[in-house]
N, C-alpha and C positions, 0 to 999 in steps of 0.2 A: 705620427702619433695616433694611437687608437683610442676608441671610447672604452675599450675593455679595461676593467679594474682587475689587475693581475692577482691581487690578494683574494678578491671575491671569486675569481675564476678558480683559483686553487682550492678555496674552501668549498665551493660548490662541487667540484670534481671529487674531492675527498669525501664529502658528505654523501654524495650519490653512491660512491663505491661502498662506503661503510653501511649504508642502508640496504643495499643489495646483499652485502655479506651477512647481515643479521637475518634477512629472510632466508637465504640459502642454508645458513647454519641451523635455523629452526627446522627447515625441511629435512636436512640430513640427520638431525638428532631424533626426529619424531617419526612415528608410524602414521597410520591412518590415511585419510584421503589425500593430504598434501605431502606425505612423507616420501622419501626417495630411498630406494634400496641400493645396495652395493652394485648390483648388476646394472641398474638404471644409471647410476653415477658413471661407471666406467664405459658403458655403452655411449653415453653422451659425450664423454671425452674422446672416444674413438671417432664418433660421427662428426664432431666439430674440428677434428684434426689436431687436437691438443695432445693426443697420442698419435704421432704422425706416421701413417702407413708408408708414405713416400720415403721417410728417413729409415724406416725399418728395412726397406728393400735394399738399401746400400750399407746396412750394418755389417760389422766385421764378424767373422766366425768366432765363436766363444761367447757371444753376447746372448742375452735372453731374446732380443729382437731377431737375431739370426735364426735361433732355434724355432721361433714361432713361424717365420717365413718358410722354413724347411718343412714344418708340419703342415702348413697350408699347401705347399707344393705336393706333398704326399697325399693330400685329400682331394685336390683338384688336379685331375690328370692333364688338363691343357693349360695349367698355370705356369707362367714364366715371369721372372723378374723384369724381363725386357718388354713384355707385352704392354700395349697402351692401356689396357684395362686392369693392369696388375694392382694398382692402388685400390680400385673399386672392389676387386675380388678379395683382396686381403682384408679390407674393412668388413666385408660380409662374413668372411671366415672368423674374424675376431669377435664380432657382435653375436653371430650365431653360436660360436663356441662359448661365449660368456653365458648365454641363455641356456645352453645345453650342458654346461659343465666341463667342456673339453678345453676351455681356456680359462685361466683363473685371474681374478682381480689382482692377486699378488704378482703374477707375471707381468700384467700390464702396468702396475705401479713401478716395477723394476725397469720396464721399458722407458717410462717417463724419467726415471732417474738417469738412465743411460743417455737419453736425449737432452738431459739438463733442463727438462721442462719443469721439474719440481726439485727444489734444493734438498739435499740429504747428506748428513755427515756419515762417515764410515760406520759409526755405531748405529745410526738410524737405519742404514741399509741392511746391516746385519740383523737387526730386530725384524725387519720386514721379511728377510730371507728365511729366518728361523720360525716365523709365524708368531713371534712374541707380541706383535702389534698387528691388529687387523687393518687391511688397506683403507677401509672407510674411516676408521679412527685416525689413521695417519693423515688423510686428507683434511679431516675436520681440524686436527691440530695445526696443520699448515695454514688453513684459512683463518683460524683464530689468531695465529701469530702474525698474519699479514704476509707470510712468505708465498702464499698462493692468493691470487685475486679471484673475485667472483666469476669473472669471465673465463678463468682457467677451467672451470667445471663444465661450461657449456649448458648448464641447466637453466630453466626459467625460474626467476628472472636474473639474467646476467648481462643485460644491455639496457641502455637508457640515455636520456639527454635532458638538459635543462637550459632554458633561456631566461635571462633576467634583463629587464630594461627599465629605463626611466619612463614614467607615464606621461610626462609633459614635454617630451622631445622624442626624437627618433634614435636616441643613443642606446646601443646595446652594451650592457655592463658585463655580462657573462654569456658565453656561448659554449656549452660543454657537450661533448659526445663521449660515450663510454661503451665499450672499451676504446682506449686510444692507442697510440704507439709512440716509439721513440724516434722522432724525426732526425735526430743526430746520426742515426744509422743510414739515412737516405741522402746525405750530402757528402761532399768531398769524396772519400773512399766509400762508394756505394756498396752496401751490404746486400748482395743478391740473395743469399740464403735467408736473411731476415725478411726481405721483401716478399720472397716466395711463401714464407710462413704466414705472412699477413694475407696474401691472396688466397691461401688454402683455408684460412680460419673462417669457419661458418658463422662466427659472431660478427663478421664483416667490420673489422676495426677501421678500414679505410673509408667507410661511408660516414660522411658528416651528417649525423642524424638530425640535428636541429634544422637543417636546410634541405635534406635529401631523403627523408623517411616520412612518407605520408600515411596517416591512419585515420579511420573514422573517429570523430571527436567524442562520440557518445554524449553523455549528459553534460559535459563541459560546454556544450553548444547552447544549452537551454536558455541562457540569458538573452540571446538574440530573439527567439520567438516570444519570450516574455515581453520584451520591450516593443516588439512589433505589434503584439496584441494590445498593449497598453496605449501606445501612441495612436493606433488606428481606432481606438474606442471600442474594440470588441470586448474588452474586459476593463475593469478599473482595479486599483489596488485592493479594493474590498470585495470584488467578485469572488464567490466561492463555486467550486465545481466538485461534485461528489464522485469520488473514485469508486467505480463499480467493478473493478478488477479486470473485466474483459470489455474491450471497446468493439462494438459490433457495427456501428454506422458506416464504416469505411469498407465493408465487405470482407470476404474471406481471403486469406486466412486471418482470423480475428487477432487483433493486437492485444497484448496483455500488459498490465502494469507489473513491474519486476517483483513487487511484494506479493502479488497474487501468484506469480509463477513459483516463487520460493516457498510459499506455505499456505496459499489460499486466502490470505488476508487482503485488506484494502487500507488506504490512507484516510478514508472518510471524506468529509467536506474540507477542502483546503483552498486558501487564496493563493495568489501568485508567489508571495514571499515564502509561505509554508510549503508550496509545491516545490520550490527550489531547495528548501531545507531538507526535505525528505526525498527529493528527486522523483516526484510522482509522475510517471509516464502518462497515466490516464489523463491528468490535467492538460498535458500538452497535446495529446491526441484530440481531445475535445476542443481545445483552442484552435488547432489547425482546421478542424472540421467547421467550426463557427466562422473562422476567417474566410473560408471559401464561400461557395454558393450553397450553403447547407440545405436551403429549401428546395433546390433543384437537384440535390444529391450529388454534388461535385465539389471538389476542392481546388479547381484550377486557379481561381483568384488568390487562394491562400498561398500557393507556391510562388506565384508571381510577386505578391507582396513580400513574402519572406526573402526571396532572392534580392529584392531591392535593399532590404535591411542588411543582409549578409554582405552585399557589395559595399555598403556604407561602412561596415566594420573591416573591410579589407580582405574578405574571404573569397574574392574573385580575382586576386592579383598577387604577384610576388611582393615581398616586403621591401625590396630595393637594396638589401645588403650587398656589399661589393664582392660577393662570392657567388658561385653558381648555386642556384636553388631551383627546386621543382615548383611548377605552377600548381595551384590548388585545383581540386575538383569539387565544384559546388553542386549540390543536389538540385537538379532542374530537369525538365523534360529533354533539353538538349543533351546534357551530360549523360542521362540515363541511356538515351539512344546511342550516343557515341561509345559509351563504355560497353554496352552489350554487343554492338557491331564490331568492336575491336576483337572480341573473342569469338563472335559468330557473325561473319559478314552476310550470311543468308538469313539472318533473323527476320521474322515477319513483323508487320505493324502491330499485331496483337501482343507480340513479345516485347516490343520496345515502347509501347504507348505508356504515358504517365497515368497512374491510377490514384484514387483516393488513398489507398494503402501506402503508396509511395510518399504522398504528402504527409500523412500523420507520422510516418517513420522518419522523414526528414526533419520534422519538428523536434525529435529527440536526438538528433545528431547521427542518425543512421542513413539508410538509403545509400546513395553514391557519394555522400559527403566524405572528403578525404583531404587532410591538411597537415602541414609540417608543424613541429613545435614552435618555430619562429612565427608562422602565420597565426597560430593560436595565441601566442604572446601578444602580437600586435592588436588582435581583436580585444583582448582583455585590457591592454593599456588604453585603447580607445574608449572602452567602457569606463575605466577608472578615472579618466580625465574629463568625462562628461560628453564625449562625442567627437573629439578631434583626432583624425586619422593622420599619423605622420609617416613619411617615408623613412625606413630604417637605414642606419649606416653604422659601420665599424671604424671608418676613418674620421678622426676628429680634425686634424690639420696636417699640413705638409710644410716643413721649414726648409729654408736655404742652408747651405753649409755654414754661413755666418750666424745662424740662429734666428734670422728674421723670418717672418711668416710668408710663405709662398702662396698658400691657399688655406683658408679656414672654411670648414664645412658649414654651410648654412642649413638650418632646419627647413624641411619642405613639408608643407601641409597639403595632403591629397584630398581631404574631404572634411567638412564640418557638418555634423548631424545635430540639428537643434532638437533637444529632448526636454520634455517637461520635467521639472525638478521632482515632482511627486512620483513620477514614473521611475526615474532613476533611483530615488530613495527606496522604492518598493523592491527593486532588484538588488540594490546594495544590502537591504535588510535581509533578503533571502540568502545572499552569500555570507553575510555575517552569521546568520543562524546555522548555516552548514558547518561552520567552524566552532560556534559557541552555543548554539541552541540546545535545548534538552533532547531534541530528536535529530540533531544535525548528523549527517552521515560521516562527518570528519571530526566530531567533537572531541574524541579521545586523542587525536593527533595534535591538537593545539592547546592542550591543558597547560595552564600557568605560563603561557607565552607572554613576554613583556610588551609586545606590540599588538595592535588591533589588526586582525586579518579577516578578510572576506574570501571565501574559497568555493570551489566546486570540483567534485571528482567526476570521473567518467570511465567507462569501460568500453572497449571495442573488440568484438569477437571476430576472429579471422580464420582460425583453424580449430575445429572441434576437438582435435586430439591434444591441443595445448591450452594453457591458460589464456584469458583475454588480455589484451593490451590495457594498461592502466594509465590514466591521465590525472593530473592535478593542475588546475589553474588557480591563481590566487593574486590578491593585491593587498598591500600592507600600508 
């Protein structure tokens, strides 16, 4: 018997998929900075193998797929269907052809129909062939009807995960990864073709994202340095720090508050609760600097203290869930050196040494901080219950064939952090203001909700050519 609530699991999966669908439809319908062109849409579907080049190589004569492969062969003199790099070359031909006008979105849409990747009636196929309906319009209609999923587009955002847990135990109530797959195809009569399509899918549906996808937490991390500063007496709930836009004390490159980078403004003087409400980076830069040996111009003590609080919230260990999970990477001098030397074994001491700049960036969830959604969930649950860190589990109990209990899972407490009530309240107030305050970064998302929520958003930049990863942590 599992701790998973099957109804909640289903609702969470459906809600996540529908939320992604709404964002993608908005991108496909609009122009401007976040709009998606027809060429970008079909290039994405080729690159993520939702228009499968490998299937095109084995397509029968008389199909659109076969004709495209023949045209590729006529263009690439050394191309052969049997070559090891045939799939890669065909993908390049298709995407370059789309950009140059030698391959049409109409042709690729017909390929998807032939591959049964997108459902179409004979009447719909005829409309596409005649040009009566534009390929992008057809995709939008299929997304609206639910006949295509967000992940079918391969666009950002079309992946995600959600973890829901009880705050006063280690019980996980929902553990959702998206996109998923039909495991009925992988038992009894094993569907090799289906499995190969999963392996080729660049959306990596076989990755259990809640446990095996680590990202920098961004601003969702800020409650930990807030409590560390409050508990050590560096600040009080009433201490204000004036945001000056650019923080210079930690050396170059100078760190900036996000609001300054966006438009040159600042948050003015804020206390810890309001710093959380508006996600003021400058407040946490200054906090990190004060927590160190500011008079001596170093923040070594700050990262040591921060690491102790991070460990107390479980960010230095796996959750304990009875499935394989990745270990966290906690921003520290040790992990910085290890991470750099993983990619550059010959890195010098000057390249691997910990700096004040590393400290202040660690205080806003950057540097080498990297955690799974399950690890972040456990940190928030620990915060929500006042400081008790539980080992997580999915198994509730095991019974004998006659129904008697063979084993009942006992809750395991890994750590208890004694926190001052007024300090907890200041952090809770900040999270409440995020969702409900007049300046809260998520105030529009929680309008008219029937339950009281405290939340924090965060973004983690990984690839400058793509959107940042988006986080939400909350307690209700």
